[in-house]
OpenMM code with the backbone's topology and positions (N, CA, C; nanometers):
from openmm import Vec3, app, unit

residues = "MET ARG ALA LEU THR PRO GLU LEU CYS SER VAL HIS THR HIS SER ALA LEU CYS ASP GLY LYS HIS THR PRO GLU GLU MET ALA VAL ALA ALA CYS ALA ALA GLY VAL ARG TYR PHE GLY PHE SER GLY HIS SER HIS THR SER CYS PRO SER ASP ALA GLY GLY VAL LEU PRO SER ASP MET THR GLU TYR ARG GLU THR VAL LEU ARG LEU ARG ARG GLU TYR GLU GLY ARG MET GLU ILE LEU LEU GLY LEU GLU TRP ASP SER VAL SER ASP VAL SER PRO ALA GLY PHE ASP TYR TRP ILE GLY SER VAL HIS HIS LEU GLN ASN PRO ASP THR GLY VAL TYR TYR THR VAL ASP TRP LYS PRO GLU SER LEU ALA LYS CYS CYS VAL GLU LEU PHE HIS GLY".split()
positions = [
    Vec3(11.1389, 14.0720, 14.7397),
    Vec3(11.1665, 13.9300, 14.7306),
    Vec3(11.2201, 13.8806, 14.8653),
    Vec3(11.1683, 13.7685, 14.9104),
    Vec3(11.2129, 13.7109, 15.0364),
    Vec3(11.3432, 13.6357, 15.0170),
    Vec3(11.4275, 13.6419, 15.1187),
    Vec3(11.5547, 13.5711, 15.1138),
    Vec3(11.5290, 13.4203, 15.1167),
    Vec3(11.6118, 13.3471, 15.0463),
    Vec3(11.6009, 13.2018, 15.0453),
    Vec3(11.6607, 13.1478, 15.1747),
    Vec3(11.5791, 13.0894, 15.2575),
    Vec3(11.6221, 13.0367, 15.3867),
    Vec3(11.5889, 12.8878, 15.3935),
    Vec3(11.6504, 12.8147, 15.4864),
    Vec3(11.6180, 12.6723, 15.4982),
    Vec3(11.4694, 12.6462, 15.5219),
    Vec3(11.4024, 12.7394, 15.5853),
    Vec3(11.2595, 12.7213, 15.6108),
    Vec3(11.1767, 12.7303, 15.4827),
    Vec3(11.2305, 12.7954, 15.3820),
    Vec3(11.1574, 12.8131, 15.2568),
    Vec3(11.2013, 12.7163, 15.1476),
    Vec3(11.3022, 12.6355, 15.1753),
    Vec3(11.3608, 12.5509, 15.0719),
    Vec3(11.3894, 12.4116, 15.1267),
    Vec3(11.3428, 12.3092, 15.0563),
    Vec3(11.3715, 12.1713, 15.0942),
    Vec3(11.3957, 12.0933, 14.9655),
    Vec3(11.5204, 12.0488, 14.9445),
    Vec3(11.5521, 11.9834, 14.8175),
    Vec3(11.6133, 11.8441, 14.8311),
    Vec3(11.6294, 11.7937, 14.9527),
    Vec3(11.6793, 11.6576, 14.9708),
    Vec3(11.5681, 11.5771, 15.0367),
    Vec3(11.4831, 11.5184, 14.9535),
    Vec3(11.3651, 11.4472, 15.0025),
    Vec3(11.3530, 11.3124, 14.9316),
    Vec3(11.2887, 11.2173, 14.9989),
    Vec3(11.2666, 11.0854, 14.9404),
    Vec3(11.1210, 11.0457, 14.9619),
    Vec3(11.0556, 11.0096, 14.8538),
    Vec3(10.9145, 10.9703, 14.8602),
    Vec3(10.9019, 10.8180, 14.8611),
    Vec3(10.7784, 10.7712, 14.8662),
    Vec3(10.7509, 10.6277, 14.8627),
    Vec3(10.7891, 10.5657, 14.7281),
    Vec3(10.8241, 10.6473, 14.6284),
    Vec3(10.8698, 10.5928, 14.5012),
    Vec3(11.0111, 10.5344, 14.5122),
    Vec3(11.0805, 10.5649, 14.6223),
    Vec3(11.2087, 10.4985, 14.6496),
    Vec3(11.2032, 10.4495, 14.7944),
    Vec3(11.2755, 10.5117, 14.8874),
    Vec3(11.2772, 10.4601, 15.0244),
    Vec3(11.2057, 10.5498, 15.1252),
    Vec3(11.1269, 10.6454, 15.0780),
    Vec3(11.0519, 10.7328, 15.1677),
    Vec3(10.9224, 10.6682, 15.2142),
    Vec3(10.8544, 10.7360, 15.3049),
    Vec3(10.7319, 10.6805, 15.3627),
    Vec3(10.6045, 10.7375, 15.3016),
    Vec3(10.6118, 10.8545, 15.2402),
    Vec3(10.4912, 10.9211, 15.1915),
    Vec3(10.4936, 10.9385, 15.0410),
    Vec3(10.3745, 10.9465, 14.9829),
    Vec3(10.3658, 10.9659, 14.8380),
    Vec3(10.4129, 11.1073, 14.8035),
    Vec3(10.4531, 11.1286, 14.6799),
    Vec3(10.4894, 11.2641, 14.6389),
    Vec3(10.3754, 11.3639, 14.6618),
    Vec3(10.2530, 11.3191, 14.6387),
    Vec3(10.1377, 11.4066, 14.6594),
    Vec3(10.1255, 11.4484, 14.8061),
    Vec3(10.1397, 11.3528, 14.8981),
    Vec3(10.1333, 11.3837, 15.0414),
    Vec3(10.2456, 11.4792, 15.0816),
    Vec3(10.3621, 11.4576, 15.0258),
    Vec3(10.4765, 11.5429, 15.0586),
    Vec3(10.4563, 11.6855, 15.0086),
    Vec3(10.4029, 11.7001, 14.8878),
    Vec3(10.3784, 11.8338, 14.8331),
    Vec3(10.2743, 11.9080, 14.9158),
    Vec3(10.1695, 11.8399, 14.9557),
    Vec3(10.0662, 11.9025, 15.0397),
    Vec3(10.1278, 11.9531, 15.1699),
    Vec3(10.2067, 11.8688, 15.2361),
    Vec3(10.2676, 11.9061, 15.3639),
    Vec3(10.3665, 12.0211, 15.3472),
    Vec3(10.4476, 12.0161, 15.2431),
    Vec3(10.5461, 12.1221, 15.2201),
    Vec3(10.4774, 12.2557, 15.1941),
    Vec3(10.3764, 12.2553, 15.1116),
    Vec3(10.3044, 12.3787, 15.0803),
    Vec3(10.2364, 12.4339, 15.2056),
    Vec3(10.1756, 12.3464, 15.2836),
    Vec3(10.1085, 12.3895, 15.4072),
    Vec3(10.2080, 12.4483, 15.5070),
    Vec3(10.3334, 12.4009, 15.5029),
    Vec3(10.4364, 12.4506, 15.5941),
    Vec3(10.5003, 12.5805, 15.5447),
    Vec3(10.4615, 12.6246, 15.4254),
    Vec3(10.5153, 12.7488, 15.3724),
    Vec3(10.6432, 12.7349, 15.2927),
    Vec3(10.6778, 12.6115, 15.2563),
    Vec3(10.7969, 12.5906, 15.1742),
    Vec3(10.7735, 12.6555, 15.0374),
    Vec3(10.8713, 12.7275, 14.9886),
    Vec3(10.8591, 12.7963, 14.8594),
    Vec3(10.9231, 12.7159, 14.7460),
    Vec3(11.0354, 12.6473, 14.7755),
    Vec3(11.1056, 12.5651, 14.6766),
    Vec3(11.1150, 12.4240, 14.7316),
    Vec3(11.0494, 12.3297, 14.6638),
    Vec3(11.0455, 12.1922, 14.7116),
    Vec3(11.0985, 12.1000, 14.6024),
    Vec3(11.2067, 12.0291, 14.6329),
    Vec3(11.2661, 11.9391, 14.5350),
    Vec3(11.2509, 11.7938, 14.5743),
    Vec3(11.2103, 11.7144, 14.4780),
    Vec3(11.2088, 11.5695, 14.4959),
    Vec3(11.3446, 11.5183, 14.4491),
    Vec3(11.4105, 11.4374, 14.5310),
    Vec3(11.5436, 11.3865, 14.4966),
    Vec3(11.5504, 11.2371, 14.5244),
    Vec3(11.4740, 11.1605, 14.4489),
    Vec3(11.4723, 11.0164, 14.4671),
    Vec3(11.6086, 10.9542, 14.4459),
    Vec3(11.6332, 10.8415, 14.5141),
    Vec3(11.7588, 10.7689, 14.4980),
    Vec3(11.7670, 10.7114, 14.3567),
    Vec3(11.8773, 10.7379, 14.2879),
    Vec3(11.8952, 10.6843, 14.1533),
    Vec3(11.9074, 10.5319, 14.1579),
    Vec3(11.8695, 10.4704, 14.0479),
    Vec3(11.8773, 10.3253, 14.0375),
    Vec3(12.0227, 10.2796, 14.0398),
    Vec3(12.0466, 10.1686, 14.1080),
    Vec3(12.1765, 10.1007, 14.1043),
    Vec3(12.1505, 9.9522, 14.0859),
    Vec3(12.2527, 9.8799, 14.0478),
    Vec3(12.2425, 9.7337, 14.0359),
    Vec3(12.2788, 9.6636, 14.1660),
    Vec3(12.3064, 9.7402, 14.2688),
    Vec3(12.3455, 9.6846, 14.3978),
    Vec3(12.2295, 9.6045, 14.4570),
    Vec3(12.2476, 9.4756, 14.4842),
    Vec3(12.1377, 9.3923, 14.5347),
    Vec3(12.0711, 9.4473, 14.6608),
    Vec3(12.1469, 9.5071, 14.7508),
    Vec3(12.0875, 9.5577, 14.8750),
    Vec3(12.0018, 9.6817, 14.8523),
    Vec3(12.0089, 9.7429, 14.7352),
    Vec3(11.9269, 9.8604, 14.7040),
    Vec3(11.7866, 9.8254, 14.6543),
    Vec3(11.7629, 9.7002, 14.6190),
    Vec3(11.6346, 9.6599, 14.5621),
    Vec3(11.5198, 9.7069, 14.6512),
    Vec3(11.4262, 9.7772, 14.5910),
    Vec3(11.3102, 9.8284, 14.6633),
    Vec3(11.3324, 9.9616, 14.7308),
    Vec3(11.4563, 10.0111, 14.7338),
    Vec3(11.4845, 10.1381, 14.8012),
    Vec3(11.5327, 10.2477, 14.7084),
    Vec3(11.5349, 10.2183, 14.5791),
    Vec3(11.5794, 10.3164, 14.4804),
    Vec3(11.4731, 10.3265, 14.3707),
    Vec3(11.4840, 10.4303, 14.2898),
    Vec3(11.3940, 10.4433, 14.1760),
    Vec3(11.4230, 10.3330, 14.0750),
    Vec3(11.3233, 10.2932, 13.9958),
    Vec3(11.3519, 10.1958, 13.8899),
    Vec3(11.4409, 10.2602, 13.7832),
    Vec3(11.5073, 10.1782, 13.7025),
    Vec3(11.5934, 10.2341, 13.5982),
    Vec3(11.5115, 10.3144, 13.4978),
    Vec3(11.3873, 10.2781, 13.4762),
    Vec3(11.2965, 10.3582, 13.3933),
    Vec3(11.2256, 10.4563, 13.4877),
    Vec3(11.2710, 10.5798, 13.4866),
    Vec3(11.2197, 10.6795, 13.5804),
    Vec3(11.1009, 10.7585, 13.5256),
    Vec3(11.0304, 10.7033, 13.4275),
    Vec3(10.9185, 10.7723, 13.3650),
    Vec3(10.8117, 10.8106, 13.4671),
    Vec3(10.7699, 10.7151, 13.5503),
    Vec3(10.6644, 10.7443, 13.6488),
    Vec3(10.7094, 10.8545, 13.7454),
    Vec3(10.8330, 10.8465, 13.7904),
    Vec3(10.8876, 10.9477, 13.8817),
    Vec3(10.8841, 11.0852, 13.8158),
    Vec3(10.9377, 11.0950, 13.6953),
    Vec3(10.9400, 11.2232, 13.6238),
    Vec3(10.7990, 11.2771, 13.6025),
    Vec3(10.7091, 11.1919, 13.5539),
    Vec3(10.5719, 11.2362, 13.5262),
    Vec3(10.5014, 11.2838, 13.6523),
    Vec3(10.5220, 11.2135, 13.7629),
    Vec3(10.4587, 11.2512, 13.8894),
    Vec3(10.5082, 11.3876, 13.9364),
    Vec3(10.6390, 11.4074, 13.9357),
    Vec3(10.6953, 11.5343, 13.9823),
    Vec3(10.6536, 11.6488, 13.8896),
    Vec3(10.6560, 11.6263, 13.7607),
    Vec3(10.6193, 11.7330, 13.6674),
    Vec3(10.4700, 11.7660, 13.6755),
    Vec3(10.3870, 11.6656, 13.7038),
    Vec3(10.2437, 11.6912, 13.7250),
    Vec3(10.2244, 11.7777, 13.8490),
    Vec3(10.2957, 11.7447, 13.9567),
    Vec3(10.2859, 11.8241, 14.0794),
    Vec3(10.3385, 11.9655, 14.0561),
    Vec3(10.4414, 11.9804, 13.9751),
    Vec3(10.4938, 12.1134, 13.9416),
    Vec3(10.3822, 12.1983, 13.8795),
    Vec3(10.3070, 12.1389, 13.7874),
    Vec3(10.1964, 12.2126, 13.7237),
    Vec3(10.0861, 12.2442, 13.8247),
    Vec3(10.0538, 12.1484, 13.9115),
    Vec3(9.9462, 12.1669, 14.0100),
    Vec3(9.9779, 12.2771, 14.1110),
    Vec3(10.1044, 12.2928, 14.1455),
    Vec3(10.1433, 12.3901, 14.2487),
    Vec3(10.1978, 12.5203, 14.1905),
    Vec3(10.1914, 12.5350, 14.0595),
    Vec3(10.2434, 12.6553, 13.9958),
    Vec3(10.1818, 12.7806, 14.0597),
    Vec3(10.2678, 12.8752, 14.0940),
    Vec3(10.2233, 12.9991, 14.1571),
    Vec3(10.2167, 12.9931, 14.3088),
    Vec3(10.2189, 12.8722, 14.3651),
    Vec3(10.2150, 12.8577, 14.5111),
    Vec3(10.3459, 12.8049, 14.5672),
    Vec3(10.4106, 12.7142, 14.4915),
    Vec3(10.5348, 12.6527, 14.5372),
    Vec3(10.6086, 12.6031, 14.4126),
    Vec3(10.7375, 12.6273, 14.4079),
    Vec3(10.8196, 12.5779, 14.2974),
    Vec3(10.8573, 12.4328, 14.3266),
    Vec3(10.8207, 12.3431, 14.2368),
    Vec3(10.8544, 12.2015, 14.2521),
    Vec3(10.9689, 12.1713, 14.1556),
    Vec3(11.0750, 12.1125, 14.2102),
    Vec3(11.1937, 12.0820, 14.1313),
    Vec3(11.2103, 11.9313, 14.1147),
    Vec3(11.2529, 11.8920, 13.9961),
    Vec3(11.2779, 11.7514, 13.9651),
    Vec3(11.4255, 11.7229, 13.9896),
    Vec3(11.4532, 11.6528, 14.0990),
    Vec3(11.5904, 11.6228, 14.1356),
    Vec3(11.6168, 11.4743, 14.1420),
    Vec3(11.7427, 11.4423, 14.1681),
    Vec3(11.7858, 11.3040, 14.1769),
    Vec3(11.9029, 11.2973, 14.2732),
    Vec3(11.8995, 11.2017, 14.3653),
    Vec3(12.0191, 11.1733, 14.4454),
    Vec3(12.0941, 11.0663, 14.3680),
    Vec3(12.2013, 11.1092, 14.3042),
    Vec3(12.2743, 11.0248, 14.2100),
    Vec3(12.3907, 10.9564, 14.2793),
    Vec3(12.3822, 10.8254, 14.2943),
    Vec3(12.4842, 10.7466, 14.3644),
    Vec3(12.6049, 10.7216, 14.2750),
    Vec3(12.7192, 10.7064, 14.3375),
    Vec3(12.8441, 10.6834, 14.2650),
    Vec3(12.8415, 10.5553, 14.1821),
    Vec3(12.7581, 10.4584, 14.2170),
    Vec3(12.7486, 10.3348, 14.1391),
    Vec3(12.6166, 10.3267, 14.0614),
    Vec3(12.5537, 10.4399, 14.0414),
    Vec3(12.4276, 10.4429, 13.9681),
    Vec3(12.4474, 10.3986, 13.8242),
    Vec3(12.3457, 10.3343, 13.7696),
    Vec3(12.3514, 10.2918, 13.6301),
    Vec3(12.2575, 10.3738, 13.5415),
    Vec3(12.2195, 10.4933, 13.5885),
    Vec3(12.1380, 10.5858, 13.5089),
    Vec3(12.2076, 10.7222, 13.5064),
    Vec3(12.1701, 10.8026, 13.4105),
    Vec3(12.2303, 10.9349, 13.3945),
    Vec3(12.1499, 11.0405, 13.4704),
    Vec3(12.2177, 11.1400, 13.5266),
    Vec3(12.1461, 11.2497, 13.5923),
    Vec3(12.1023, 11.3578, 13.4933),
    Vec3(12.1234, 11.3359, 13.3655),
    Vec3(12.0854, 11.4349, 13.2644),
    Vec3(11.9336, 11.4535, 13.2625),
    Vec3(11.8913, 11.5755, 13.2411),
    Vec3(11.7492, 11.6040, 13.2286),
    Vec3(11.6785, 11.6358, 13.3590),
    Vec3(11.7535, 11.6485, 13.4674),
    Vec3(11.6956, 11.6852, 13.5957),
    Vec3(11.7261, 11.8320, 13.6242),
    Vec3(11.6463, 11.8942, 13.7092),
    Vec3(11.6722, 12.0324, 13.7486),
    Vec3(11.8002, 12.0422, 13.8303),
    Vec3(11.8285, 11.9393, 13.9085),
    Vec3(11.9490, 11.9344, 13.9915),
    Vec3(11.9733, 11.7909, 14.0319),
    Vec3(12.0929, 11.7630, 14.0784),
    Vec3(12.1211, 11.6321, 14.1369),
    Vec3(12.2146, 11.6490, 14.2549),
    Vec3(12.1994, 11.5565, 14.3484),
    Vec3(12.2807, 11.5529, 14.4698),
    Vec3(12.3720, 11.4314, 14.4570),
    Vec3(12.5012, 11.4518, 14.4618),
    Vec3(12.5935, 11.3404, 14.4539),
    Vec3(12.5997, 11.2651, 14.5855),
    Vec3(12.6060, 11.1331, 14.5778),
    Vec3(12.6165, 11.0534, 14.6998),
    Vec3(12.7040, 10.9315, 14.6756),
    Vec3(12.7597, 10.8819, 14.7833),
    Vec3(12.8380, 10.7585, 14.7789),
    Vec3(12.7824, 10.6698, 14.8894),
    Vec3(12.6875, 10.5856, 14.8523),
    Vec3(12.6322, 10.4896, 14.9474),
    Vec3(12.7050, 10.3559, 14.9354),
    Vec3(12.7623, 10.3314, 14.8180),
    Vec3(12.8293, 10.2045, 14.7910),
    Vec3(12.9563, 10.2292, 14.7111),
    Vec3(13.0485, 10.1365, 14.7251),
    Vec3(13.1638, 10.1268, 14.6368),
    Vec3(13.1636, 9.9847, 14.5834),
    Vec3(13.2118, 9.9680, 14.4619),
    Vec3(13.2138, 9.8348, 14.4018),
    Vec3(13.3573, 9.7958, 14.3678),
    Vec3(13.3932, 9.6747, 14.4035),
    Vec3(13.5240, 9.6224, 14.3692),
    Vec3(13.5224, 9.5880, 14.2203),
    Vec3(13.6033, 9.6550, 14.1383),
    Vec3(13.5999, 9.6290, 13.9939),
    Vec3(13.6489, 9.4896, 13.9565),
    Vec3(13.7268, 9.4273, 14.0424),
    Vec3(13.7788, 9.2935, 14.0129),
    Vec3(13.6773, 9.1844, 14.0433),
    Vec3(13.6015, 9.2008, 14.1523),
    Vec3(13.5086, 9.0950, 14.1946),
    Vec3(13.3623, 9.1297, 14.1699),
    Vec3(13.3330, 9.2586, 14.1509),
    Vec3(13.1942, 9.3017, 14.1349),
    Vec3(13.1205, 9.3161, 14.2669),
    Vec3(13.1853, 9.2862, 14.3778),
    Vec3(13.1235, 9.2939, 14.5099),
    Vec3(13.0977, 9.4407, 14.5460),
    Vec3(12.9773, 9.4669, 14.5994),
    Vec3(12.9416, 9.6008, 14.6465),
    Vec3(12.9662, 9.6101, 14.7967),
    Vec3(13.0139, 9.7245, 14.8400),
    Vec3(13.0330, 9.7532, 14.9814),
    Vec3(12.9478, 9.8734, 15.0176),
    Vec3(12.8622, 9.8553, 15.1167),
    Vec3(12.7833, 9.9670, 15.1666),
    Vec3(12.8727, 10.0446, 15.2617),
    Vec3(12.8990, 10.1695, 15.2295),
    Vec3(12.9984, 10.2443, 15.3056),
    Vec3(12.9387, 10.3478, 15.4004),
    Vec3(12.8079, 10.3639, 15.4006),
    Vec3(12.7523, 10.4690, 15.4861),
    Vec3(12.6659, 10.4187, 15.6012),
    Vec3(12.6673, 10.2909, 15.6299),
    Vec3(12.5862, 10.2390, 15.7397),
    Vec3(12.6703, 10.1964, 15.8586),
    Vec3(12.7746, 10.1168, 15.8320),
    Vec3(12.8532, 10.0622, 15.9420),
    Vec3(13.0017, 10.0872, 15.9181),
    Vec3(13.0722, 10.1331, 16.0207),
    Vec3(13.2170, 10.1553, 16.0058),
    Vec3(13.2919, 10.0292, 15.9616),
    Vec3(13.2436, 9.9118, 16.0049),
    Vec3(13.3104, 9.7866, 15.9683),
    Vec3(13.3066, 9.7630, 15.8180),
    Vec3(13.1943, 9.7976, 15.7555),
    Vec3(13.1812, 9.7786, 15.6113),
    Vec3(13.2762, 9.8708, 15.5362),
    Vec3(13.2859, 9.9950, 15.5804),
    Vec3(13.3780, 10.0895, 15.5176),
    Vec3(13.5218, 10.0416, 15.5364),
    Vec3(13.5552, 9.9929, 15.6556),
    Vec3(13.6907, 9.9446, 15.6823),
    Vec3(13.7233, 9.8250, 15.5924),
    Vec3(13.6308, 9.7305, 15.5792),
    Vec3(13.6529, 9.6134, 15.4937),
    Vec3(13.6727, 9.6568, 15.3486),
    Vec3(13.5916, 9.7499, 15.3046),
    Vec3(13.6022, 9.8028, 15.1700),
    Vec3(13.7405, 9.8640, 15.1472),
    Vec3(13.7861, 9.9451, 15.2417),
    Vec3(13.9167, 10.0107, 15.2282),
    Vec3(14.0295, 9.9083, 15.2211),
    Vec3(14.0220, 9.8045, 15.3045),
    Vec3(14.1258, 9.7015, 15.3033),
    Vec3(14.1276, 9.6305, 15.1684),
    Vec3(14.0106, 9.5905, 15.1191),
    Vec3(14.0051, 9.5136, 14.9961),
    Vec3(14.0328, 9.5978, 14.8715),
    Vec3(13.9821, 9.7197, 14.8674),
    Vec3(14.0001, 9.8024, 14.7485),
    Vec3(14.1305, 9.8795, 14.7464),
    Vec3(14.1726, 9.9221, 14.8643),
    Vec3(14.2889, 10.0105, 14.8708),
    Vec3(14.4063, 9.9449, 14.9459),
    Vec3(14.3916, 9.8162, 14.9750),
    Vec3(14.4967, 9.7392, 15.0416),
    Vec3(14.5428, 9.8044, 15.1711),
    Vec3(14.4442, 9.8384, 15.2533),
    Vec3(14.4758, 9.8949, 15.3849),
    Vec3(14.4274, 10.0328, 15.3985),
] * unit.nanometer
topology = app.Topology()
chain = topology.addChain("A")
for resn in residues:
    res = topology.addResidue(resn, chain)
    for name in ("N", "CA", "C"):
        topology.addAtom(name, app.Element.getBySymbol(name[0]), res)
């Protein structure tokens, strides 16, 4: 048995079904051709955050699940395809039923105002969030 190395495993990926550039099919072809043994799709979980529109999976993840599971069957014996999810701290869907999930904090929400703060793009946004949510 070969050791599991980064060259043989890729589990943090985003397809065109969320904010990636390539279809799941294109990604699976490229991963298999590169010799990847374990390939996980980890689409961004749905959130109600307005700035996420178009960059996350829909709340009904049926198409995503069906696509990944179809690819799992197609690549059986050549590459293990895993059904994953990058689950955001403000996600409004459950990570249940996935092979794995990656926790992320892209946003924080003020429970009093409902305002979302994007905390992973600009230091100013994180600073504003900290002042408003944590009073400094």
